N, C-alpha and C positions, 0 to 999 in steps of 0.2 A: 368252340360250342355245337354240338352238334345240331344241326338244321332239324326244329319237329314241328315244321309249319304244318305238313301232312300228316300227322296222328290222330290217334284220336283224344278224343276229350280228355280222357283219366292220364293215357299217357304224355300228355300236355302238363295236366295239374301236378305229378309225378316229378318230370323228368326236365321240364321247361324253364331256361333261365339261367341253369345248373352251368358252373365254371369250372372243370377237370382244374384247378391250378393251386390247389389246397400245400402248403409247404409239406403236411405229415398225410396228404392222401385220403380224409376227411370225404365221408361218401355224400357227408349234408352238409351245404355252409354252415359253415359257425359263425359265432355273434361278432359282428365287430365294431367292439367296443369300447371306439378310441374318438377322439372327436378330431384329428389330423394326421396330416400323413407325409413321408420325408419325400421332401425335393430335390427334383433331379440338381446338380451339381455339376454335369458335363456341357451346360451351357445351352440343353433343352427348351424351348420357349416353354414358357405357362402361362395357358389361359386360365387366368386369375379367376375368372365366372365360369370356365366350364362347371357344366351340369354330367359329361361322362366318362371322368377319370378321376381318383380320388386324389384332393386337395383338401378338402377340409370337409368334415364330417355337414353342413350346412348345403354345399354343394352335392352331397350324394353320397353313398357308403357301398361297399359290395351286397348287401343286404337290400338295401332296397333297390340294386341297379338287378339283381334278378326275382323282384316280386315285379320288377314293373315288367319286366322279359316276358315273365312266365303270362300277364294279363294281360297282354298286347297280342300272346299265341291264343289263348282264350277269345276274344274279342275281337282277334282277325282283325288287325290295325297294324298301321309302322313302328307308332310307340306308345307310351305311357309315363305317364307323372303318377307319384303318388306322394298324398299329405297326409299334414295328420289327422284329420279326420272328415266326417261327410261332409260336413259345413263347413269346413274348409275348401272341400273342392269344389264346393256348387258357389261357393265367395270368386276361386281363384277365375271359375269361367267367368263371372258376372265382370269381376270391376277389368279382367284384361280384353276380354272381347267387348265390351261398353264402354263408351267413353262421353263424356259430356253432349246432353241433345241428342243421344242416339234414344233409338226405343224397343223393347220386349217385350212380344205375345209370350204369356205364361199359363197354366193351368190355376183353375177355381180351387181342382183338389191335386194338392201337394203336403211336402213337408213344411210344418211349419215355418222352421229359417231361411224356406224363400218364399213367402210373405213376407216377412220381417225384415228381409233383405229388401226387398221392392215398395215394398210398404214405408219401410222406416229409414231405413238406413240409405241405400241407392240415391235414394231422391235429394239426399245431400249434397253430392256430386252431378245432377243436373241429368242421371240415368233415367230415364221415363219408362212406365211397364200398362201392362194393357193385360189384367186375367180374363179368360174365358172357359168355355165349355174347351177342349181339347176333343173331345172326345165326337167334338162336331165341326167336320172338316171346313164348315162354313162359317161359324163362329169365328175360325183363325183367322177367315179371307175377309173378314168384313174388320179384325180389328188389326191391319198388317195396314201401316203406312211407308212412304217414302224416307223415315229416319227407322226403321224398324230393322236392326242388325242380328236378331236372334230369335229364338222360338225354342223358348226352355217346354220340355214337354217330361212327365212319367208315369210308366206306365208299366205293370199297373200300378195306380196310382193308390194312393199313401192318404186315408186310410180304407178309402170306398173300395179297392182293385178298378174301379173304370180303365177300361182299354181306349188306347190312343192307336189310332192307325199311324207306325211311323214312317212308313214308304209313302202312304200319300202327303202327308206334311213334310216332309225331305223334296218329294216332289215341286210342291205348293212353292217352300221357300227356295229352291235353289233354282224357279227361273225366274226369281229375283234377287239373286245372291244373298240372299238370306242364312245364314249359321243355326243348323239346329243342332242342339244336346241335349240329348236324354238319360234320366235319370233312371235307372235300371236294374236299382237296386233291389225291388220287391222282387223280380227273376229271378236276379243272379248270373254269370255267364251261359253256366247249363241250362237255363229255359230259355234263354234270347240273344240275337247275338244285334243289337241294332246298325251296326255298324253297317252289316250286310245291305242292310234293307236303305240303307241311304244317309244313317247319324252322320254328321261330323266330330262331334264330342258323345262317349261314351262314359258316366261317370255312375258311381257306386259308392256306399257306405260299405267301407271294407267291413266297419263292422259289423256286421251283419252278417249275410250267408257266406259273405268269402272268407271271413274268419272264422264264425260258424261255433264259436266255445265260448264268447261272452269275456271273454278275456284281455281285449286287444278294443281300443280307436284309431280308425284309419278311414283315409276316404282314396278314389283313385279314378282319375280321368284317361279315356285311351280314344286316341283318334291318328291322324296323320302327321309324320314329326315336323311336319314343318311348324304346327299350333300347337304340337305337345313342349316342343323346345320355345315357342315363348310361353308356355306355361310355367314353365322349369326355370327359364329363368326371371320370372314376374313374381310368381306364387312363391314358389318352393325358394328361392335365391335374394332377391331382394325384398318379400314380404316373410322372409322367415317361416314357411310352412313346411319345414322338412317334415318326412313320416322318422323315429327313431328306430334306428340298429333292431335294438330289440323288439321293437311292434312288428315291425317288417318283417323280422325272424319268426313271429309269434302266428301272422296272417298267412307266411307264405308254408308254413307246417300246418295251418289249417286246412288252406289250396288242395294238401295231398287226398283231404276225401271230401271236396266238393262234390263231384258225380254224385257219390254213397248216399251223400247228408241227404241232398235235395232231391237226389230220388226218394228216398223216405220221408224227407219231409212232403212231397208229393201225394204219394200214395196216402199217407195220414189223411194229409187233407182234402182229396176228393172224398174218402170214405167219413169222415164229420161232417163235412159238407151235406153229405146227401142222409145222414143221422139228422143233422140239425134241420134239411129241409124236411123229414118228415116225419118230427117232432111236434102235436102239437102242440107243446108249449113256445114257440118260437114264431114273433111275429112278422122276419124277415132274414134272408141269409143271400148273400153274395162271395161268390166265388167261379173264377172264370174255367172252372172244369164243370160247373153246373151248366144245363143246357138251361137252364130257365133266366142266367146272367143275361145282362142286356146286350152284352160283346162278347158269347160265347166264341160266334162264327168265328170272328174277327180274332178271338186269342190262341182260337185252332189254329189260323193260319199262320199267326205270330211269332207265336209261342214251339219251342218243341220241348221232347225229354218231360212234359208234364208241365202242370202252372202254378209249382212253387207250394208256401206252404201260408197263404196270410188268406185269412176269409176274416167278415164282418157281416155279424148280426146282430139281430135285438131280438130278448124275449119279450111276450105279450104282460101287460101288467106297469102298475106305476111307476114313478122312478124306485122309490125306494123298493119293492122286492128287488129291482135291479141290480140295484145295491148288495142286497140280502143274500142273492145268489152266489155272489163273489165271494161271501163270506164263507158259502157251506163246501164250497172247491175245497179237496182235500189233497190236492197234486199239482192241481195247474195251480200257477205263481201271476200273484198279481202285479206286471211290473211292464219296464218300458220296454224300449228296444222291440228287438225280432231277429230271427233269424239261428236264435240257439239251440242246442241238442233239447233245453227245457221249455213245456209250451206256455207259453205266456198270454195275458190277458189286460187291456186297459177298457174301463168304461169310458166314453163319452158321452158328457150329461145332457141332457136335454136342456136348451136355450142357450147352449155355448155359442157364441156370436159367430164363430167360424163356420158352423155346421148352416148356417144361412145358405151356402156357397154349396154345399154337396144335393145331388137328387133329393123327391125331396122325403123320399122312404125312409131316408137320415133323423128329417128332420125330430124323431121323438127321443134320440138318442140311441146308441147302439157300443157292440163291442168290437172293438180290434182285435185277431185274436190270431198269434202267431202259433202253426201247430209245429209241433217238435218230432222226434224222432223219437220219442218215447213208443211203447207196443198201443197204435191204435185202438184198441178194445180197452184200456186204460185210462185214455184219454176220453174215450163217449162215457165207458162208465162212471168217469170222475163228474163229468155234466149230467148225466143223469140222474143220480144221485143229488147232486146239488139242486136238480128243477123238481125232485120231489120234495127235497126239505123245506124249496123256498115255496112250497106250495101248488106251482104253474103246471104239477099235472094232477 
């Protein structure tokens, strides 16, 4: 396999991980839809729990191997493990590197599954945690205890797009022998490379930007081989969190266009954020590419190739008007998830108990807006006509 470690991002996305060993000479890795593989009969030792050779599909498969190699190239890490979902990847990190009486610091603003894991599930295993505003390094410092083994940050944060200083957190953690994991889903490997800033583990919900087509679930964790091997053995083989060959193939196909897609997401989001900021119908808008964003300077320093496609904003008026506005949208779809070609919107109602942890401007409710790759002018036009029909303008 050719070494593409020095190649550009687009080349890595297309060429990375491919092995030219298909018996029929296929230019693209076929889907290996088999659960088991022929074992040697010549006395060659078999590593029954091996995760780098074809033994049984729970231990790995060629589609998975290619995807892992490609993602490790993109994140500039030694290795990668792919799992059945983004939540599987989060759970893998927390259950593999945190044991009874260990402590984790994590962000108040985070994907809801993280909150459920640390508040409801992990305490049953004796794992303790403290959640803080990780955009404030002083709060992280105060939360660290002698039992802290992991700091988990999410940047940009879901759903507020708050930016945490990855390098500052890693410098602080590593002085104390603490691991740092970064959920970089909102950024994608195109806009941000946390490992180059010191992160030990970089995870993504591959369902989002990495796949980009809204048709496959998956999660990944990239990092040093020593840590990733442990994740592969525990979370993938022993807990059975393996990604299917078909989903690995779909996500690998999606990766071929990652730079093109995310560039369009970012360019669109910048235009739409500027439109929203100028609209009298809008109460507030947060997007890392806006100078008005609280951590715009840090985002400019920490993120490359744009700021991805996630915006949070709210319109003026009572809750009924905010819900009505979505009913008037003609192209933009009211749906969960993000990172698809289609523009998606989700409304967080005022009074949602989780919002008490968000910045004050969010307390009256807001929209999480995943900007798609349609023409920006069409997205703006749809928002404008919805504002007008709702009587916001």
